[in-house]
C-alpha positions as CSV (number, residue, x, y, z in Angstrom):
1,X,56.1,-8.7,31.2
2,X,53.4,-11.4,31.3
3,X,49.8,-10.8,29.7
4,X,48.2,-10.4,33.2
5,X,51.0,-7.5,33.9
6,X,50.4,-5.9,30.6
7,X,46.8,-5.9,31.5
8,X,47.4,-4.2,34.9
9,X,49.2,-1.8,33.3
10,X,47.0,-0.6,30.7
11,X,44.0,-0.8,32.9
12,X,45.9,1.6,35.6
13,X,46.6,3.8,32.7
14,X,43.0,3.8,31.3
15,X,41.2,4.5,34.7
16,X,44.0,7.6,35.6
17,X,42.8,8.9,32.4
18,X,39.0,8.2,32.3
19,X,38.2,8.1,36.0
20,X,36.8,11.5,37.1
21,X,38.0,13.1,40.2
22,X,34.7,13.4,41.6
23,X,34.2,9.7,41.4
24,X,37.4,9.0,43.5
25,X,35.7,10.2,47.0
26,X,34.4,7.8,49.4
27,X,30.7,6.9,48.6
28,X,27.6,6.5,50.7
29,X,24.3,5.1,50.1
30,X,23.2,8.3,48.6
31,X,25.7,8.3,46.0
32,X,24.9,4.7,44.3
33,X,24.2,5.2,40.9
34,X,21.2,2.6,40.1
35,X,20.6,3.7,36.5
36,X,17.2,2.9,34.6
37,X,15.0,4.7,32.3
38,X,13.8,7.4,34.8
39,X,17.5,7.9,36.9
40,X,18.7,11.3,37.3
41,X,22.3,11.5,37.3
42,X,23.7,13.5,40.4
43,X,26.7,15.1,38.5
44,X,28.4,15.1,34.8
45,X,31.1,13.1,36.6
46,X,28.5,10.3,37.5
47,X,27.2,9.9,34.0
48,X,30.3,10.1,32.0
49,X,31.8,7.4,34.5
50,X,28.6,5.2,33.8
51,X,28.8,5.7,30.1
52,X,33.0,5.2,30.1
53,X,32.7,2.1,31.8
54,X,29.6,0.7,30.0
55,X,31.2,1.0,26.5
56,X,34.3,-0.9,27.8
57,X,31.9,-3.6,29.3
58,X,33.4,-3.0,32.7
59,X,30.2,-2.3,34.4
60,X,29.9,-6.1,34.1
61,X,33.7,-7.3,33.6
62,X,33.3,-11.0,33.2
63,X,30.1,-11.2,31.0
64,X,30.7,-11.9,27.5
65,X,31.4,-9.1,25.0
66,X,28.0,-10.2,23.3
67,X,25.8,-9.2,26.2
68,X,27.5,-6.0,27.0
69,X,30.2,-7.1,28.9
70,X,33.8,-7.1,29.3
71,X,34.8,-10.6,28.3
72,X,37.4,-10.8,31.0
73,X,38.8,-13.7,32.8
74,X,38.7,-14.3,36.5
75,X,42.2,-12.9,37.0
76,X,41.8,-10.0,34.7
77,X,38.3,-9.2,36.6
78,X,40.5,-9.3,40.1
79,X,43.2,-6.9,38.4
80,X,40.6,-4.6,37.3
81,X,38.7,-4.5,41.1
82,X,42.2,-4.1,42.6
83,X,43.3,-1.2,40.4
84,X,39.8,0.4,40.9
85,X,40.1,0.4,44.8
86,X,43.8,1.8,44.3
87,X,42.6,4.9,43.2
88,X,39.2,4.7,45.2
89,X,37.2,4.6,42.0
90,X,33.6,4.2,42.8
91,X,31.5,1.4,41.0
92,X,30.2,2.9,37.9
93,X,26.7,1.0,38.2
94,X,24.9,-1.3,41.3
95,X,21.8,-2.8,40.3
96,X,19.7,-6.0,41.0
97,X,19.9,-7.0,37.1
98,X,23.7,-6.9,37.9
99,X,23.9,-8.6,41.0
100,X,21.1,-11.2,40.6
101,X,18.9,-11.2,37.2
102,X,22.0,-11.0,35.3
103,X,23.6,-14.5,36.3
104,X,20.3,-16.4,36.0
105,X,19.4,-15.0,32.4
106,X,23.3,-16.2,31.6
107,X,22.3,-19.4,33.2
108,X,18.6,-20.2,32.2
109,X,17.8,-17.2,29.3
110,X,17.2,-17.9,26.1
111,X,19.7,-16.3,23.5
112,X,17.1,-13.9,22.5
113,X,16.5,-13.0,26.0
114,X,20.2,-12.6,26.6
115,X,20.9,-10.3,23.7
116,X,17.5,-8.1,24.5
117,X,17.9,-7.6,28.5
118,X,21.5,-8.0,29.3
119,X,23.4,-5.4,27.6
120,X,20.5,-2.9,28.6
121,X,21.0,-3.9,32.3
122,X,25.1,-3.6,31.5
123,X,24.7,-0.2,30.1
124,X,22.2,1.1,33.4
125,X,19.2,1.5,30.7
126,X,17.1,-0.8,33.0
127,X,16.5,-1.0,36.7
128,X,15.0,-4.1,37.9
129,X,13.4,-5.0,41.3
130,X,12.6,-8.6,42.8
131,X,9.1,-9.8,43.1
132,X,9.7,-12.7,45.6
133,X,8.4,-12.5,49.0
134,X,4.4,-12.2,49.6
135,X,2.6,-11.3,52.8
136,X,2.2,-15.5,53.6
137,X,5.5,-16.7,51.9
138,X,8.7,-15.1,52.9
139,X,10.7,-17.8,54.8
140,X,8.8,-20.2,52.9
141,X,9.3,-18.8,49.4
142,X,7.8,-21.7,47.6
143,X,4.3,-21.3,49.0
144,X,4.2,-18.0,46.9
145,X,0.2,-17.4,45.7
146,X,0.5,-14.6,43.1
147,X,-0.7,-16.4,40.4
148,X,-0.4,-16.5,36.2
149,X,-3.5,-17.4,34.4
150,X,-3.1,-18.7,30.8
151,X,-5.3,-16.9,28.8
152,X,-3.5,-18.2,25.4
153,X,-1.1,-15.1,23.9
154,X,-0.3,-14.3,27.6
155,X,-0.3,-14.9,31.3
156,X,-2.7,-12.6,33.4
157,X,-1.1,-11.9,37.0
158,X,-2.7,-11.2,40.0
159,X,-1.5,-11.2,43.7
160,X,0.6,-9.4,45.8
161,X,4.2,-9.0,46.7
162,X,6.1,-7.6,50.0
163,X,9.3,-6.2,50.7
164,X,10.1,-5.3,47.0
165,X,13.0,-3.1,47.5
166,X,12.6,0.1,45.4
167,X,9.9,-1.2,43.5
168,X,8.3,2.4,43.5
169,X,11.4,3.3,41.1
170,X,12.1,-0.1,39.3
171,X,11.3,-0.1,35.4
172,X,10.9,-3.8,35.5
173,X,10.3,-6.8,37.9
174,X,11.7,-10.3,37.8
175,X,8.6,-12.3,39.4
176,X,7.8,-15.6,40.7
177,X,4.2,-16.6,39.9
178,X,2.1,-19.7,40.2
179,X,1.1,-20.8,37.0
180,X,0.4,-24.7,37.7
181,X,-2.1,-24.4,40.5
182,X,-2.5,-28.2,41.0
183,X,1.4,-28.7,40.9
184,X,3.1,-29.5,43.9
185,X,4.3,-26.1,45.5
186,X,7.8,-26.2,44.3
187,X,6.9,-27.4,41.1
188,X,4.1,-24.8,39.8
189,X,5.9,-22.1,40.0
190,X,7.5,-20.0,36.9
191,X,9.9,-16.9,36.5
192,X,8.4,-13.9,34.6
193,X,9.8,-10.4,33.4
194,X,7.3,-7.7,33.1
195,X,7.1,-3.9,32.8
196,X,6.3,-2.0,36.0
197,X,4.5,0.5,34.0
198,X,2.1,-2.4,32.6
199,X,-1.7,-2.1,33.8
200,X,-2.7,-3.2,36.8
201,X,0.6,-2.6,38.5
202,X,0.6,-0.5,41.4
203,X,3.0,0.0,44.6
204,X,2.6,1.6,47.8
205,X,6.0,2.5,49.8
206,X,6.5,1.0,53.3
207,X,8.1,3.2,55.8
208,X,10.6,1.6,58.2
209,X,11.3,2.7,61.7
210,X,14.5,4.4,60.7
211,X,12.5,6.8,58.4
212,X,13.3,5.5,54.9
213,X,11.2,3.9,52.7
214,X,13.3,1.1,50.5
215,X,10.6,-1.2,50.6
216,X,7.3,-1.5,48.9
217,X,4.0,-3.5,48.7
218,X,3.3,-4.3,44.8
219,X,0.2,-5.0,43.9
220,X,-0.6,-7.0,40.5
221,X,-4.4,-7.0,39.3
222,X,-5.1,-8.9,36.0
223,X,-1.5,-7.9,34.6
224,X,-1.1,-9.2,30.8
225,X,2.4,-10.7,30.6
226,X,3.4,-11.9,27.1
227,X,4.4,-15.7,27.3
228,X,8.0,-15.0,25.7
229,X,8.7,-13.1,28.9
230,X,9.0,-16.1,30.9
231,X,12.9,-17.5,32.0
232,X,13.2,-21.1,31.4
233,X,10.5,-23.8,31.2
234,X,7.0,-23.2,32.6
235,X,6.3,-24.4,35.9
236,X,10.2,-24.9,36.6
237,X,11.0,-21.3,38.0
238,X,11.9,-22.7,41.5
239,X,15.2,-24.2,40.0
240,X,15.9,-20.5,38.7
241,X,14.6,-18.6,42.1
242,X,17.2,-21.0,44.2
243,X,19.9,-20.0,41.8
244,X,19.4,-16.6,42.1
245,X,19.3,-16.7,45.6
246,X,22.7,-18.0,45.9
247,X,23.8,-14.3,44.1
248,X,21.6,-12.5,46.1
249,X,22.8,-13.7,49.3
250,X,26.5,-13.4,48.5
251,X,25.7,-9.8,47.4
252,X,23.8,-9.1,50.6
253,X,26.8,-10.3,52.7
254,X,29.6,-8.9,50.6
255,X,31.6,-5.9,52.3
256,X,31.1,-4.1,48.5
257,X,27.4,-3.6,49.5
258,X,26.1,-0.2,50.0
259,X,24.6,-1.4,53.2
260,X,27.9,-1.8,54.9
261,X,29.4,1.8,53.7
262,X,29.6,3.8,56.9
263,X,32.8,5.3,58.8
264,X,35.2,2.5,60.3
265,X,34.6,1.7,63.8
266,X,38.3,2.6,64.9
267,X,37.5,6.2,63.1
268,X,34.2,6.6,64.9
269,X,35.6,5.5,68.5
270,X,38.3,7.9,68.5
271,X,36.3,10.9,67.2
272,X,33.7,9.8,70.4
273,X,36.1,8.5,73.1
274,X,39.4,9.8,72.4
275,X,42.7,8.2,73.2
276,X,44.8,7.8,76.3
277,X,48.2,8.7,77.2
278,X,49.5,5.9,75.1
279,X,47.8,6.6,72.0
280,X,45.0,4.0,72.4
281,X,41.0,4.3,72.7
282,X,40.5,5.8,76.0
283,X,37.5,3.2,76.9
284,X,39.4,-0.5,77.2
285,X,36.3,-2.4,77.0
286,X,35.4,-0.8,73.6
287,X,38.7,-1.1,72.6
288,X,38.5,-5.1,73.1
289,X,35.3,-5.1,71.3
290,X,36.7,-3.6,68.3
291,X,39.4,-5.6,68.3
292,X,37.5,-8.6,68.4
293,X,35.6,-7.4,65.5
294,X,38.4,-6.3,63.6
295,X,39.8,-10.1,63.6
296,X,36.2,-11.4,62.6
297,X,36.3,-8.8,60.0
298,X,39.4,-9.8,58.5
299,X,38.7,-13.4,58.4
300,X,35.5,-12.8,56.8
301,X,37.1,-10.6,54.0
302,X,39.5,-13.7,53.4
303,X,36.6,-16.1,52.9
304,X,34.9,-13.7,50.6
305,X,38.1,-13.2,48.5
306,X,38.1,-17.0,48.4
307,X,34.5,-17.7,47.5
308,X,35.2,-14.8,44.5
309,X,38.3,-16.6,43.4
310,X,36.1,-19.6,43.2
311,X,33.4,-17.9,41.1
312,X,35.9,-16.3,38.8
313,X,37.4,-19.8,38.0
314,X,33.8,-21.0,36.8
315,X,32.5,-22.5,39.5
316,X,29.2,-21.9,41.5
317,X,28.9,-20.6,44.7
318,X,26.1,-22.9,46.2
319,X,25.5,-23.6,49.5
320,X,28.4,-20.8,50.4
321,X,26.3,-18.1,49.8
322,X,24.6,-18.8,53.0
323,X,27.9,-18.7,55.1
324,X,28.8,-15.5,53.3
325,X,25.2,-13.9,53.7
326,X,24.9,-15.1,57.5
327,X,28.7,-14.0,58.6
328,X,28.0,-10.7,56.7
329,X,25.1,-9.6,57.6
330,X,25.6,-10.6,61.5
331,X,29.0,-8.8,61.2
332,X,27.1,-5.5,59.9
333,X,25.1,-5.6,62.6
334,X,27.6,-5.7,65.3
335,X,29.6,-2.9,63.5
336,X,26.4,-0.8,63.7
337,X,26.1,-1.5,67.4
338,X,29.9,-0.5,68.1
339,X,29.5,2.7,66.3
340,X,26.3,3.6,68.5
341,X,27.9,2.5,71.7
342,X,31.0,4.6,70.8
343,X,28.9,7.5,70.2
344,X,26.8,7.3,73.5
345,X,24.1,9.2,74.3
346,X,24.6,11.7,71.1
347,X,24.1,8.8,68.9
348,X,20.4,8.2,70.1
349,X,19.5,11.7,69.0
350,X,16.8,12.1,66.3
351,X,16.4,15.0,64.3
352,X,13.1,14.7,62.3
353,X,14.0,18.0,60.3
354,X,17.4,17.0,59.4
355,X,17.7,13.3,58.4
356,X,21.5,13.7,57.5
357,X,22.0,14.0,61.3
358,X,20.7,10.9,62.1
359,X,23.0,8.4,60.2
360,X,24.5,6.5,63.0
361,X,21.0,5.6,64.2
362,X,19.7,5.2,60.8
363,X,22.2,2.6,60.1
364,X,22.1,0.9,63.0
365,X,18.2,0.3,62.7
366,X,18.4,-0.4,59.1
367,X,21.0,-3.3,59.9
368,X,18.5,-5.1,61.7
369,X,17.0,-6.1,58.4
370,X,20.0,-7.4,57.2
371,X,19.3,-10.6,58.9
372,X,15.8,-11.0,57.6
373,X,16.3,-10.0,54.0
374,X,17.3,-12.5,51.5
375,X,16.4,-15.3,54.2
376,X,17.1,-15.3,57.7
377,X,19.9,-16.0,59.7
378,X,17.6,-18.7,61.2
379,X,17.1,-20.0,57.3
380,X,21.1,-19.7,56.5
381,X,22.0,-21.9,59.7
382,X,19.4,-24.3,58.8
383,X,20.7,-24.5,55.4
384,X,24.4,-24.9,56.6
385,X,23.2,-27.7,59.2
386,X,21.6,-29.7,56.3
387,X,24.3,-29.4,53.4
388,X,27.7,-29.0,55.7
389,X,27.3,-30.8,59.0
390,X,24.4,-33.5,57.5
391,X,21.9,-32.8,60.3
392,X,17.9,-33.4,59.9
């Protein structure tokens, strides 16, 4: 038996013994465990599952053990994920710390920052939000105007961010701040970390058309940020920001994202329109549309697995993240449109007193933001046209 086969056998045995049955059920966005100092577990099973996986380092399997990870190789990580899928095990923890900040700290953080923040992220003790976009700096992210004035011992941060996901629930923020006002816009930005309970920080939820409020306006009024909480070199945060965006775009485009979790288009269509005498969907036009979608989705999953294997081998995703982000989010928009189409007039019903009954319409409305957040589809195509096709 090879080392990898032995690892698979031991992993399978451990998961069977340690994953609670309740954590082997299909998961909706409402079931995600985000962690953080104010997190309230939905059940003992959710708490136990996180504690057991974190103790083993398997919330972040490939991170070094010194930073709270599992120290697994790329192949071992693949086996772990396959074995979790085999028993339908839910991810024990999801967070912007794992998806975005963690990789950036591993690449650019000081040793002290890695040892301080990464284990807390791995154990789900800090919930992070992302301070990037501003009212006047969305697609042109390098135009951020939130300023950090050097007062000697700390930066005094003043400004505003917008579309800050879950800022009202986050413990800390990783934030782009202009610390060198006279430098060219790409060269005057620093990457700062600070507590959302710091004096001068306030948030205001933004209510979406779907009725949910995952986004916030975030305001900074003279927030004091110690200088040791800058990541990398002062004024060179744009390099870190770009690196982090590749991980964000990969996360948004991934079919593992909680945004994409819904019943399959096939099941929804069968329930809505029924089958014909030959066991096929009764609506031939809808049947053709779903068939085309499933082929595209299968091709995307193959591309996604290829990119993950490339990353597990120690390579940087780079411009590939734009491909994944564009394709994944456009596919999800189509997925939700098909579900709405198969639901007919019933899917358009909206009950303000019963939010759960609006799931189809809510997911459809929410999917429109997929092609905006993390960089618009137009920006992704522009990146690909320059980097791959060498246009412009």
